[in-house]
mmCIF file of the C-alpha atoms, coordinates in Angstrom:
data_MODEL
# 
_entry.id   MODEL 
# 
loop_
_atom_site.group_PDB 
_atom_site.id 
_atom_site.type_symbol 
_atom_site.label_atom_id 
_atom_site.label_alt_id 
_atom_site.label_comp_id 
_atom_site.label_asym_id 
_atom_site.label_entity_id 
_atom_site.label_seq_id 
_atom_site.pdbx_PDB_ins_code 
_atom_site.Cartn_x 
_atom_site.Cartn_y 
_atom_site.Cartn_z 
_atom_site.occupancy 
_atom_site.B_iso_or_equiv 
_atom_site.pdbx_formal_charge 
_atom_site.auth_seq_id 
_atom_site.auth_comp_id 
_atom_site.auth_asym_id 
_atom_site.auth_atom_id 
_atom_site.pdbx_PDB_model_num 
ATOM 1   C CA . UNK A 1 1   ? 89.870  104.264 127.901 1.00 0.00 ? 1   UNK A CA 1 
ATOM 2   C CA . UNK A 1 2   ? 89.550  100.980 126.584 1.00 0.00 ? 2   UNK A CA 1 
ATOM 3   C CA . UNK A 1 3   ? 91.728  100.416 123.497 1.00 0.00 ? 3   UNK A CA 1 
ATOM 4   C CA . UNK A 1 4   ? 90.419  97.459  121.261 1.00 0.00 ? 4   UNK A CA 1 
ATOM 5   C CA . UNK A 1 5   ? 93.869  96.069  120.441 1.00 0.00 ? 5   UNK A CA 1 
ATOM 6   C CA . UNK A 1 6   ? 93.216  94.023  117.444 1.00 0.00 ? 6   UNK A CA 1 
ATOM 7   C CA . UNK A 1 7   ? 92.547  95.669  114.347 1.00 0.00 ? 7   UNK A CA 1 
ATOM 8   C CA . UNK A 1 8   ? 89.297  95.412  112.904 1.00 0.00 ? 8   UNK A CA 1 
ATOM 9   C CA . UNK A 1 9   ? 89.353  93.096  109.781 1.00 0.00 ? 9   UNK A CA 1 
ATOM 10  C CA . UNK A 1 10  ? 85.782  91.592  109.282 1.00 0.00 ? 10  UNK A CA 1 
ATOM 11  C CA . UNK A 1 11  ? 82.433  92.918  108.212 1.00 0.00 ? 11  UNK A CA 1 
ATOM 12  C CA . UNK A 1 12  ? 80.582  92.037  111.295 1.00 0.00 ? 12  UNK A CA 1 
ATOM 13  C CA . UNK A 1 13  ? 83.124  93.938  113.253 1.00 0.00 ? 13  UNK A CA 1 
ATOM 14  C CA . UNK A 1 14  ? 82.757  97.029  111.584 1.00 0.00 ? 14  UNK A CA 1 
ATOM 15  C CA . UNK A 1 15  ? 78.651  96.675  112.362 1.00 0.00 ? 15  UNK A CA 1 
ATOM 16  C CA . UNK A 1 16  ? 79.627  96.323  115.977 1.00 0.00 ? 16  UNK A CA 1 
ATOM 17  C CA . UNK A 1 17  ? 82.037  99.416  115.883 1.00 0.00 ? 17  UNK A CA 1 
ATOM 18  C CA . UNK A 1 18  ? 79.863  101.244 113.891 1.00 0.00 ? 18  UNK A CA 1 
ATOM 19  C CA . UNK A 1 19  ? 76.710  100.636 116.017 1.00 0.00 ? 19  UNK A CA 1 
ATOM 20  C CA . UNK A 1 20  ? 78.919  101.688 119.144 1.00 0.00 ? 20  UNK A CA 1 
ATOM 21  C CA . UNK A 1 21  ? 80.028  105.108 117.438 1.00 0.00 ? 21  UNK A CA 1 
ATOM 22  C CA . UNK A 1 22  ? 76.632  106.095 116.355 1.00 0.00 ? 22  UNK A CA 1 
ATOM 23  C CA . UNK A 1 23  ? 75.713  106.363 120.046 1.00 0.00 ? 23  UNK A CA 1 
ATOM 24  C CA . UNK A 1 24  ? 78.061  109.222 120.286 1.00 0.00 ? 24  UNK A CA 1 
ATOM 25  C CA . UNK A 1 25  ? 77.739  112.877 119.448 1.00 0.00 ? 25  UNK A CA 1 
ATOM 26  C CA . UNK A 1 26  ? 81.222  113.122 119.201 1.00 0.00 ? 26  UNK A CA 1 
ATOM 27  C CA . UNK A 1 27  ? 84.059  110.635 117.864 1.00 0.00 ? 27  UNK A CA 1 
ATOM 28  C CA . UNK A 1 28  ? 87.586  111.333 116.862 1.00 0.00 ? 28  UNK A CA 1 
ATOM 29  C CA . UNK A 1 29  ? 89.583  109.710 113.814 1.00 0.00 ? 29  UNK A CA 1 
ATOM 30  C CA . UNK A 1 30  ? 92.880  109.793 112.442 1.00 0.00 ? 30  UNK A CA 1 
ATOM 31  C CA . UNK A 1 31  ? 94.243  108.197 108.913 1.00 0.00 ? 31  UNK A CA 1 
ATOM 32  C CA . UNK A 1 32  ? 97.617  106.064 108.594 1.00 0.00 ? 32  UNK A CA 1 
ATOM 33  C CA . UNK A 1 33  ? 98.750  105.827 104.827 1.00 0.00 ? 33  UNK A CA 1 
ATOM 34  C CA . UNK A 1 34  ? 101.237 105.494 102.544 1.00 0.00 ? 34  UNK A CA 1 
ATOM 35  C CA . UNK A 1 35  ? 101.706 108.529 100.087 1.00 0.00 ? 35  UNK A CA 1 
ATOM 36  C CA . UNK A 1 36  ? 105.472 108.247 99.069  1.00 0.00 ? 36  UNK A CA 1 
ATOM 37  C CA . UNK A 1 37  ? 105.363 106.148 95.935  1.00 0.00 ? 37  UNK A CA 1 
ATOM 38  C CA . UNK A 1 38  ? 101.578 106.647 95.025  1.00 0.00 ? 38  UNK A CA 1 
ATOM 39  C CA . UNK A 1 39  ? 99.390  109.130 93.563  1.00 0.00 ? 39  UNK A CA 1 
ATOM 40  C CA . UNK A 1 40  ? 96.706  109.008 95.611  1.00 0.00 ? 40  UNK A CA 1 
ATOM 41  C CA . UNK A 1 41  ? 97.092  108.289 99.171  1.00 0.00 ? 41  UNK A CA 1 
ATOM 42  C CA . UNK A 1 42  ? 97.042  104.761 100.164 1.00 0.00 ? 42  UNK A CA 1 
ATOM 43  C CA . UNK A 1 43  ? 94.704  104.350 103.327 1.00 0.00 ? 43  UNK A CA 1 
ATOM 44  C CA . UNK A 1 44  ? 96.323  101.498 105.436 1.00 0.00 ? 44  UNK A CA 1 
ATOM 45  C CA . UNK A 1 45  ? 94.683  102.246 108.971 1.00 0.00 ? 45  UNK A CA 1 
ATOM 46  C CA . UNK A 1 46  ? 91.749  104.105 110.309 1.00 0.00 ? 46  UNK A CA 1 
ATOM 47  C CA . UNK A 1 47  ? 91.901  105.234 114.041 1.00 0.00 ? 47  UNK A CA 1 
ATOM 48  C CA . UNK A 1 48  ? 88.261  105.669 115.852 1.00 0.00 ? 48  UNK A CA 1 
ATOM 49  C CA . UNK A 1 49  ? 87.843  106.959 119.063 1.00 0.00 ? 49  UNK A CA 1 
ATOM 50  C CA . UNK A 1 50  ? 85.131  107.952 121.454 1.00 0.00 ? 50  UNK A CA 1 
ATOM 51  C CA . UNK A 1 51  ? 85.789  108.846 124.977 1.00 0.00 ? 51  UNK A CA 1 
ATOM 52  C CA . UNK A 1 52  ? 85.743  105.644 126.197 1.00 0.00 ? 52  UNK A CA 1 
ATOM 53  C CA . UNK A 1 53  ? 86.808  103.436 123.136 1.00 0.00 ? 53  UNK A CA 1 
ATOM 54  C CA . UNK A 1 54  ? 89.540  103.428 120.537 1.00 0.00 ? 54  UNK A CA 1 
ATOM 55  C CA . UNK A 1 55  ? 89.773  100.729 117.608 1.00 0.00 ? 55  UNK A CA 1 
ATOM 56  C CA . UNK A 1 56  ? 91.871  100.384 114.190 1.00 0.00 ? 56  UNK A CA 1 
ATOM 57  C CA . UNK A 1 57  ? 90.352  99.702  111.234 1.00 0.00 ? 57  UNK A CA 1 
ATOM 58  C CA . UNK A 1 58  ? 92.403  97.466  108.915 1.00 0.00 ? 58  UNK A CA 1 
ATOM 59  C CA . UNK A 1 59  ? 91.753  98.916  105.512 1.00 0.00 ? 59  UNK A CA 1 
ATOM 60  C CA . UNK A 1 60  ? 93.888  96.446  103.931 1.00 0.00 ? 60  UNK A CA 1 
ATOM 61  C CA . UNK A 1 61  ? 92.068  93.438  104.969 1.00 0.00 ? 61  UNK A CA 1 
ATOM 62  C CA . UNK A 1 62  ? 88.835  95.337  103.750 1.00 0.00 ? 62  UNK A CA 1 
ATOM 63  C CA . UNK A 1 63  ? 90.546  96.300  100.306 1.00 0.00 ? 63  UNK A CA 1 
ATOM 64  C CA . UNK A 1 64  ? 91.448  92.394  99.444  1.00 0.00 ? 64  UNK A CA 1 
ATOM 65  C CA . UNK A 1 65  ? 87.415  91.742  100.085 1.00 0.00 ? 65  UNK A CA 1 
ATOM 66  C CA . UNK A 1 66  ? 86.463  94.072  97.327  1.00 0.00 ? 66  UNK A CA 1 
ATOM 67  C CA . UNK A 1 67  ? 83.979  97.365  97.023  1.00 0.00 ? 67  UNK A CA 1 
ATOM 68  C CA . UNK A 1 68  ? 85.134  99.168  100.242 1.00 0.00 ? 68  UNK A CA 1 
ATOM 69  C CA . UNK A 1 69  ? 82.279  101.583 100.029 1.00 0.00 ? 69  UNK A CA 1 
ATOM 70  C CA . UNK A 1 70  ? 79.664  98.784  100.434 1.00 0.00 ? 70  UNK A CA 1 
ATOM 71  C CA . UNK A 1 71  ? 82.082  96.641  102.617 1.00 0.00 ? 71  UNK A CA 1 
ATOM 72  C CA . UNK A 1 72  ? 82.513  99.731  105.085 1.00 0.00 ? 72  UNK A CA 1 
ATOM 73  C CA . UNK A 1 73  ? 78.808  100.973 104.561 1.00 0.00 ? 73  UNK A CA 1 
ATOM 74  C CA . UNK A 1 74  ? 78.048  101.164 108.284 1.00 0.00 ? 74  UNK A CA 1 
ATOM 75  C CA . UNK A 1 75  ? 81.252  103.091 108.768 1.00 0.00 ? 75  UNK A CA 1 
ATOM 76  C CA . UNK A 1 76  ? 80.493  105.212 106.069 1.00 0.00 ? 76  UNK A CA 1 
ATOM 77  C CA . UNK A 1 77  ? 77.105  106.099 107.280 1.00 0.00 ? 77  UNK A CA 1 
ATOM 78  C CA . UNK A 1 78  ? 78.921  107.101 110.977 1.00 0.00 ? 78  UNK A CA 1 
ATOM 79  C CA . UNK A 1 79  ? 81.607  109.427 108.897 1.00 0.00 ? 79  UNK A CA 1 
ATOM 80  C CA . UNK A 1 80  ? 78.800  111.166 107.242 1.00 0.00 ? 80  UNK A CA 1 
ATOM 81  C CA . UNK A 1 81  ? 76.175  111.411 110.025 1.00 0.00 ? 81  UNK A CA 1 
ATOM 82  C CA . UNK A 1 82  ? 75.094  114.971 110.313 1.00 0.00 ? 82  UNK A CA 1 
ATOM 83  C CA . UNK A 1 83  ? 74.230  114.238 113.954 1.00 0.00 ? 83  UNK A CA 1 
ATOM 84  C CA . UNK A 1 84  ? 77.996  113.284 114.997 1.00 0.00 ? 84  UNK A CA 1 
ATOM 85  C CA . UNK A 1 85  ? 80.977  115.707 115.099 1.00 0.00 ? 85  UNK A CA 1 
ATOM 86  C CA . UNK A 1 86  ? 83.971  114.316 114.100 1.00 0.00 ? 86  UNK A CA 1 
ATOM 87  C CA . UNK A 1 87  ? 87.155  115.929 115.381 1.00 0.00 ? 87  UNK A CA 1 
ATOM 88  C CA . UNK A 1 88  ? 90.458  115.514 113.513 1.00 0.00 ? 88  UNK A CA 1 
ATOM 89  C CA . UNK A 1 89  ? 93.995  117.182 113.581 1.00 0.00 ? 89  UNK A CA 1 
ATOM 90  C CA . UNK A 1 90  ? 95.265  118.724 110.385 1.00 0.00 ? 90  UNK A CA 1 
ATOM 91  C CA . UNK A 1 91  ? 92.331  116.914 108.754 1.00 0.00 ? 91  UNK A CA 1 
ATOM 92  C CA . UNK A 1 92  ? 93.238  117.683 105.069 1.00 0.00 ? 92  UNK A CA 1 
ATOM 93  C CA . UNK A 1 93  ? 95.263  114.604 104.579 1.00 0.00 ? 93  UNK A CA 1 
ATOM 94  C CA . UNK A 1 94  ? 92.702  112.703 106.530 1.00 0.00 ? 94  UNK A CA 1 
ATOM 95  C CA . UNK A 1 95  ? 89.467  113.694 104.519 1.00 0.00 ? 95  UNK A CA 1 
ATOM 96  C CA . UNK A 1 96  ? 91.794  113.396 101.297 1.00 0.00 ? 96  UNK A CA 1 
ATOM 97  C CA . UNK A 1 97  ? 92.093  109.377 102.326 1.00 0.00 ? 97  UNK A CA 1 
ATOM 98  C CA . UNK A 1 98  ? 88.224  109.155 102.947 1.00 0.00 ? 98  UNK A CA 1 
ATOM 99  C CA . UNK A 1 99  ? 87.373  110.647 99.598  1.00 0.00 ? 99  UNK A CA 1 
ATOM 100 C CA . UNK A 1 100 ? 89.953  108.897 97.465  1.00 0.00 ? 100 UNK A CA 1 
ATOM 101 C CA . UNK A 1 101 ? 88.991  105.516 99.375  1.00 0.00 ? 101 UNK A CA 1 
ATOM 102 C CA . UNK A 1 102 ? 85.489  105.768 100.268 1.00 0.00 ? 102 UNK A CA 1 
ATOM 103 C CA . UNK A 1 103 ? 84.111  108.342 97.892  1.00 0.00 ? 103 UNK A CA 1 
ATOM 104 C CA . UNK A 1 104 ? 83.012  110.608 101.005 1.00 0.00 ? 104 UNK A CA 1 
ATOM 105 C CA . UNK A 1 105 ? 84.305  113.555 103.294 1.00 0.00 ? 105 UNK A CA 1 
ATOM 106 C CA . UNK A 1 106 ? 83.468  113.203 107.109 1.00 0.00 ? 106 UNK A CA 1 
ATOM 107 C CA . UNK A 1 107 ? 80.903  115.987 107.876 1.00 0.00 ? 107 UNK A CA 1 
ATOM 108 C CA . UNK A 1 108 ? 80.535  117.547 110.379 1.00 0.00 ? 108 UNK A CA 1 
ATOM 109 C CA . UNK A 1 109 ? 84.598  117.690 111.185 1.00 0.00 ? 109 UNK A CA 1 
ATOM 110 C CA . UNK A 1 110 ? 86.182  120.020 113.793 1.00 0.00 ? 110 UNK A CA 1 
ATOM 111 C CA . UNK A 1 111 ? 89.712  120.360 112.598 1.00 0.00 ? 111 UNK A CA 1 
ATOM 112 C CA . UNK A 1 112 ? 91.861  121.082 116.111 1.00 0.00 ? 112 UNK A CA 1 
ATOM 113 C CA . UNK A 1 113 ? 94.954  122.647 114.392 1.00 0.00 ? 113 UNK A CA 1 
ATOM 114 C CA . UNK A 1 114 ? 92.547  125.167 112.753 1.00 0.00 ? 114 UNK A CA 1 
ATOM 115 C CA . UNK A 1 115 ? 90.968  125.874 116.266 1.00 0.00 ? 115 UNK A CA 1 
ATOM 116 C CA . UNK A 1 116 ? 93.981  125.922 117.754 1.00 0.00 ? 116 UNK A CA 1 
ATOM 117 C CA . UNK A 1 117 ? 95.229  128.667 115.192 1.00 0.00 ? 117 UNK A CA 1 
ATOM 118 C CA . UNK A 1 118 ? 92.350  130.685 116.090 1.00 0.00 ? 118 UNK A CA 1 
ATOM 119 C CA . UNK A 1 119 ? 93.025  130.253 119.623 1.00 0.00 ? 119 UNK A CA 1 
ATOM 120 C CA . UNK A 1 120 ? 96.696  131.717 119.139 1.00 0.00 ? 120 UNK A CA 1 
ATOM 121 C CA . UNK A 1 121 ? 98.650  128.726 119.260 1.00 0.00 ? 121 UNK A CA 1 
ATOM 122 C CA . UNK A 1 122 ? 100.039 129.439 115.550 1.00 0.00 ? 122 UNK A CA 1 
ATOM 123 C CA . UNK A 1 123 ? 99.733  127.794 112.255 1.00 0.00 ? 123 UNK A CA 1 
ATOM 124 C CA . UNK A 1 124 ? 100.922 124.151 111.953 1.00 0.00 ? 124 UNK A CA 1 
ATOM 125 C CA . UNK A 1 125 ? 100.751 123.022 115.744 1.00 0.00 ? 125 UNK A CA 1 
ATOM 126 C CA . UNK A 1 126 ? 101.536 119.674 116.091 1.00 0.00 ? 126 UNK A CA 1 
ATOM 127 C CA . UNK A 1 127 ? 99.020  117.630 117.987 1.00 0.00 ? 127 UNK A CA 1 
ATOM 128 C CA . UNK A 1 128 ? 101.527 116.301 120.605 1.00 0.00 ? 128 UNK A CA 1 
ATOM 129 C CA . UNK A 1 129 ? 102.735 120.033 121.549 1.00 0.00 ? 129 UNK A CA 1 
ATOM 130 C CA . UNK A 1 130 ? 99.120  121.315 121.484 1.00 0.00 ? 130 UNK A CA 1 
ATOM 131 C CA . UNK A 1 131 ? 97.817  118.364 123.912 1.00 0.00 ? 131 UNK A CA 1 
ATOM 132 C CA . UNK A 1 132 ? 100.985 118.962 126.231 1.00 0.00 ? 132 UNK A CA 1 
ATOM 133 C CA . UNK A 1 133 ? 100.787 122.784 126.140 1.00 0.00 ? 133 UNK A CA 1 
ATOM 134 C CA . UNK A 1 134 ? 96.930  122.899 126.646 1.00 0.00 ? 134 UNK A CA 1 
ATOM 135 C CA . UNK A 1 135 ? 95.762  119.794 128.348 1.00 0.00 ? 135 UNK A CA 1 
ATOM 136 C CA . UNK A 1 136 ? 99.231  118.540 129.884 1.00 0.00 ? 136 UNK A CA 1 
ATOM 137 C CA . UNK A 1 137 ? 98.727  115.442 128.408 1.00 0.00 ? 137 UNK A CA 1 
ATOM 138 C CA . UNK A 1 138 ? 101.671 113.536 126.811 1.00 0.00 ? 138 UNK A CA 1 
ATOM 139 C CA . UNK A 1 139 ? 101.518 111.257 123.754 1.00 0.00 ? 139 UNK A CA 1 
ATOM 140 C CA . UNK A 1 140 ? 103.970 108.656 122.370 1.00 0.00 ? 140 UNK A CA 1 
ATOM 141 C CA . UNK A 1 141 ? 104.825 109.814 118.697 1.00 0.00 ? 141 UNK A CA 1 
ATOM 142 C CA . UNK A 1 142 ? 107.356 108.258 115.975 1.00 0.00 ? 142 UNK A CA 1 
ATOM 143 C CA . UNK A 1 143 ? 105.491 105.999 113.689 1.00 0.00 ? 143 UNK A CA 1 
ATOM 144 C CA . UNK A 1 144 ? 104.038 108.826 111.271 1.00 0.00 ? 144 UNK A CA 1 
ATOM 145 C CA . UNK A 1 145 ? 106.695 107.805 108.671 1.00 0.00 ? 145 UNK A CA 1 
ATOM 146 C CA . UNK A 1 146 ? 106.772 104.280 109.006 1.00 0.00 ? 146 UNK A CA 1 
ATOM 147 C CA . UNK A 1 147 ? 105.472 101.675 106.840 1.00 0.00 ? 147 UNK A CA 1 
ATOM 148 C CA . UNK A 1 148 ? 101.481 101.301 107.513 1.00 0.00 ? 148 UNK A CA 1 
ATOM 149 C CA . UNK A 1 149 ? 101.139 98.512  104.896 1.00 0.00 ? 149 UNK A CA 1 
ATOM 150 C CA . UNK A 1 150 ? 103.311 95.907  107.181 1.00 0.00 ? 150 UNK A CA 1 
ATOM 151 C CA . UNK A 1 151 ? 100.983 93.015  108.233 1.00 0.00 ? 151 UNK A CA 1 
ATOM 152 C CA . UNK A 1 152 ? 100.927 92.087  110.891 1.00 0.00 ? 152 UNK A CA 1 
ATOM 153 C CA . UNK A 1 153 ? 100.940 95.383  112.209 1.00 0.00 ? 153 UNK A CA 1 
ATOM 154 C CA . UNK A 1 154 ? 103.974 95.674  114.976 1.00 0.00 ? 154 UNK A CA 1 
ATOM 155 C CA . UNK A 1 155 ? 103.018 95.786  118.412 1.00 0.00 ? 155 UNK A CA 1 
ATOM 156 C CA . UNK A 1 156 ? 104.406 99.306  118.614 1.00 0.00 ? 156 UNK A CA 1 
ATOM 157 C CA . UNK A 1 157 ? 102.398 100.754 115.567 1.00 0.00 ? 157 UNK A CA 1 
ATOM 158 C CA . UNK A 1 158 ? 99.239  99.398  117.188 1.00 0.00 ? 158 UNK A CA 1 
ATOM 159 C CA . UNK A 1 159 ? 100.061 101.067 120.440 1.00 0.00 ? 159 UNK A CA 1 
# 
């Protein structure tokens, strides 16, 4: 998998990433946000992936540019494209971030936490445990409660 290490911060990069994503039938996404001191979640990072590529979209950079929905239009189109299945884990907070930031809900979406529960892995199966038990894949965790608003993002958070 090719991990694009530099966060996406410019409209032309959004168009390029959206073009790449739109060629797939299935993509994955995850959000990183701050909520501890706000009524609505403050979306900071949107992680996107295909089978072969991963990207980080720096929402903070686009928030400074003005109208998020307009600036991120090509990405909004991908996240609402009915031909592309979006996969997320425990997606309620992710969907809330998309709704409060962009006025959209990704659709169609497959929530792996709900799928895992329906397959007998129990309610609230964490992604790391699920990946380890089903696919024998170990992922690094530990940055879920960090300050995602810090810029530049530390290398550990980008990883």
